[in-house]
Phi, psi and omega in degrees: 000126183294149179286142176283143180294147178289160182300322181298320179294319179299315181295324179296317178295322180296319180296320180294330182277344186302316180302330179283333183275328189281133174280154180304325183295341183278350180282119185282139175287155177305138183291127177254126179297142181294153177296151181300135180283152174294139182301142176302129178096353178132151186300320184294334180287348176268357180274154178275156178085184184286134176239118178205146181231081184288145171259182180300132177084003180287138177290154177286151175298154178302143179279153172075024178291133183246352181301133179293335182208134177205159182217140169238120185220153173275120186293332183278306183279336185084002181291132174269114185280327178195157181199160173222117181047051189294337181259011177293127184274121185222162175295131187270343187055211189287355173295343175294341176296341175298314177294321177303312181293318180298329181277316191259332186306319182290354192271340187232135175298136185296338181267359177297135179256132183232131175269124187278127174271154183301322182297336184286343179241025173259161176075018178276138185301143179299137180080008181295150169286136184229148174268338177108040179283140180243146178291156177067016174244154182263142179222141171286151178302322180295328175293318179298319179291326174296324176297325178290309188281320185276308185266357185053040188287114176293334176294320177295321178298318182292322178296312179296326177294319177295322175298331182272009178109000177119161181297312181301319180294320179295319176300316180297319180290323176297318178296319178297321178294318177300318179296319179296327178279001181064033177271080190281351180272355191261130171236118183264128176240323177231147183285344187258355180088002178302142181304120177220145179304127176087352181279116187217157170207194180213164177300323179297311182295317179298326177292321174301316182297317181294318179299317179293317182297322183292348175286346179266119182303325179293320176302312180299319182296312183293317185287344178265356182284126184273323179204161183197166172265135181244139182300135180252205182278170177267128178291123184293335182277317184262339184077006182269144178278128178270185177207164177215159184275142173232149182232147180294131182278000175286111186283349177269340183295124182087353180245321178272126183301128176080007182292130177270322187162204038230297185201138175251168178199156175202129170218170180301314183282321185280337192066216181263139174225151181202138170237122181235145175234136180220152182238135178207128178052042177080002180248135177248124179249150174242134176229130175239132177232130180235134170058055170286180188288332179220167181300310184293331183296336179297326177280317180299316183287326175297313179299317180296320179288327174296313177304312180299316183299317179294325180283331188256355191308320182262009185235015176227152172270127182304143179262000180175193181209156171278120183288158178275163178299140179297142180297148178299144180091003179283190183293330182257119182288145174277162176302151183295323181071015185260357182280160166077242194069200182286341182274341179070030181283132180301152178290152174292156180294155179300149177294138178294154178295138176306326181296332183278342186248343185242007181295132181291151178294144178268173176298328178299319179294323181296317181288330177295322181281349183293160180280107179236149176271177179297337181272005176082012180270149180278139171264190182301317180295327178295318178297323178297317180297321180293321179298318178295320180295321178297321179295322180287327174074284188299324182297321178293323178298320178299320180298314181295319178298321180294324181294328187268339185281131178293152181294138178267000177078000000 
């Protein structure tokens, strides 16, 4: 009985036959990179440096601004009054908690009581800001949110993330929410804004998050709260639960007239970041400042830009706009919104990408599934698979190209 050819010999013959099988239309043209897209919110917002279009009588922008990226926008109309490098991708620090709150806050009743398990406050980054949550103690959801907004507590973020189905799921939902808001500069890696490789946002995106969050009355209430009592430990002698005071770390709150909130942040990589909203004479402005030269300057420059915005609002031509949320059913799915409620049931996992579930099998998959012996020879089922692959043509070519291409890592 003649020996069957080895698989390597078969593939070599198959490769030699491919030019005869392939039609001219199947030869792919060299890939041309797509033209650069217009920046989200308007062409001028994609330009580097300061963008402002003053009309007659408009005040000059504040002198000496050091923020690497900043935005001044009208929260109601969405008009961007002025900006500097608004789409520059930078580490966001705790201002990313704005997106966390916008994503998770609607899911749980504020009066829901949750007993914290030890695992829920593990894995928090070294040096994180904490509100002081203890395992095996009960906390109302509203207490946890005060811990997020006032103390910027990463422990509170992790507990709420576990209630929401876990940190990975919460990160996925935050990314989906950012995509729905058309915040294309944002990559979410951790829910609390802790410095992580690849975690980035922009002044433009953070302003989108704040604008969306402020539509929720609870969000407005928490970010405007200056101080509160937080549940403490149980006294071993009396059995009574104690409490301690916490204060909002936003240094403009209560000092800048009309300030609503929103959120400050600081990490080693991000430096200082701040998103502030203020209301005056029926107008609400949003200002985001990222990476100024010093910690205190993030507040000074935010206040100066708010002052400028209120004075210049009717005397400048907008240089762009805050885009609206993408319509439901678009390419980017919105968060499910099904987690929590009063029962505190975790959210279902995100739907898998169609590309991950409907990709056709390749010739490599066909040969893997073929009937082969330990010596690498094809059996009858293997010959059938090869015949089908030859008929398909292109799938086999893809397999050979993959075998020859070095790994890109």
